[in-house]
C-alpha positions in Angstrom: -44.3 -179.5 -132.3 -42.5 -177.8 -129.4 -42.2 -179.4 -126.0 -39.9 -179.2 -123.1 -38.5 -176.5 -120.8 -35.0 -175.2 -120.4 -33.2 -172.7 -118.3 -31.4 -169.8 -119.9 -30.2 -166.4 -119.1 -30.7 -163.0 -120.7 -27.3 -161.3 -121.2 -26.5 -157.7 -120.7 -27.4 -156.9 -124.3 -30.8 -158.5 -124.0 -29.9 -161.7 -125.9 -31.0 -165.3 -125.2 -29.8 -168.5 -126.7 -32.6 -170.7 -128.0 -32.1 -174.4 -128.0 -30.8 -175.8 -131.4 -33.8 -178.2 -131.7 -36.2 -175.3 -131.4 -34.2 -173.1 -133.9 -34.4 -175.9 -136.4 -38.2 -176.1 -136.2 -38.6 -172.3 -136.2 -36.6 -171.8 -139.4 -34.0 -169.2 -140.4 -36.0 -166.3 -139.0 -39.1 -166.1 -136.8 -41.1 -163.7 -134.7 -41.1 -162.6 -131.1 -44.3 -161.0 -129.7 -46.1 -160.3 -126.5 -47.8 -163.3 -124.9 -51.5 -163.5 -125.0 -52.8 -163.1 -121.4 -49.5 -163.8 -119.8 -46.4 -161.7 -119.1 -44.1 -163.7 -121.4 -42.7 -163.4 -124.9 -44.1 -165.7 -127.6 -41.7 -167.2 -130.2 -43.5 -168.1 -133.4 -42.5 -169.5 -136.8 -43.3 -167.2 -139.7 -46.2 -169.6 -140.6 -47.7 -169.5 -137.2 -47.3 -165.7 -137.0 -49.1 -165.3 -140.3 -51.8 -167.7 -139.3 -52.6 -165.8 -136.2 -52.4 -162.5 -138.1 -55.0 -163.8 -140.6 -57.3 -164.8 -137.8 -57.0 -161.4 -136.2 -57.8 -159.7 -139.5 -61.0 -161.8 -139.8 -62.3 -160.4 -136.5 -64.7 -157.5 -136.3 -62.7 -154.3 -136.9 -62.6 -153.0 -133.3 -61.5 -156.4 -131.9 -58.9 -156.8 -134.7 -57.5 -153.4 -134.0 -57.2 -154.1 -130.2 -55.3 -157.3 -130.9 -53.1 -155.6 -133.5 -52.0 -153.1 -130.8 -51.1 -156.0 -128.5 -49.8 -158.6 -130.9 -48.8 -157.2 -134.3 -47.4 -153.9 -133.0 -45.1 -155.7 -130.5 -43.9 -158.3 -132.9 -40.4 -158.3 -134.4 -38.8 -160.7 -136.9 -35.5 -162.0 -135.6 -32.7 -164.1 -137.0 -30.3 -166.0 -134.6 -26.6 -165.1 -134.8 -23.9 -167.8 -135.3 -24.1 -168.7 -131.6 -27.9 -169.2 -131.7 -28.7 -166.0 -129.8 -31.5 -163.6 -130.6 -32.0 -160.1 -129.2 -35.3 -159.6 -127.4 -36.2 -155.9 -127.8 -36.3 -153.8 -124.7 -40.1 -153.3 -124.9 -40.7 -157.0 -124.9 -38.2 -157.6 -122.1 -39.9 -154.9 -120.0 -43.4 -156.4 -120.7 -42.2 -159.9 -119.6 -39.9 -158.8 -116.8 -37.0 -160.6 -118.5 -33.6 -160.1 -117.0 -31.2 -162.7 -115.6 -32.8 -166.1 -115.3 -35.3 -167.1 -118.0 -37.2 -170.2 -119.1 -37.8 -171.3 -122.7 -41.0 -173.4 -122.7 -42.3 -175.5 -125.6 -46.1 -174.9 -126.0 -47.0 -177.2 -129.0 -47.2 -174.6 -131.8 -45.1 -171.9 -130.2 -42.4 -171.2 -127.6 -42.7 -168.9 -124.6 -39.9 -167.1 -122.9 -40.6 -166.4 -119.2 -38.9 -164.7 -116.3 -38.2 -167.7 -114.0 -39.6 -165.8 -111.1 -42.8 -164.8 -112.9 -43.3 -168.3 -114.2 -42.9 -169.9 -110.8 -45.4 -167.4 -109.4 -47.8 -168.0 -112.3 -47.7 -171.8 -111.9 -48.3 -171.5 -108.1 -51.5 -169.6 -108.9 -52.7 -172.3 -111.3 -53.2 -175.2 -108.9 -57.0 -175.1 -108.9 -57.1 -174.7 -112.7 -54.8 -177.6 -113.2 -56.9 -179.8 -110.8 -60.1 -178.9 -112.7 -58.4 -179.5 -116.1 -57.1 -182.9 -115.0 -60.6 -183.9 -113.8 -61.9 -183.1 -117.4 -59.1 -185.0 -119.1 -60.0 -188.6 -120.0 -56.9 -190.8 -120.5 
């Protein structure tokens, strides 16, 4: 289970260091793909990637194909180097606006890599949704 948020930077070669605790949970290699509905990069274990892929395949053909263009076609399997860095492909960096400051965010079953600027803007737009969600949450 992934939780927490940490500040990182994308270097000139498009690499980011993922925290060691996350790399241990992800395994030796894992997947990077476009975020669903948000301009971020998802980081998924092989198991999680395969589970989502199977769910996509079970959809009606036209829906499955649409999600394959967004999810499967953008996905790349990566293996961290000795320093724990992974290269985020240019197409994913462009999609998420990743350069300079970035955030790595634990989202239970996956990680998300956000541009700090885009994440701050996204969170500012979510105040009403957060208030509504808190009203539904029974503690």
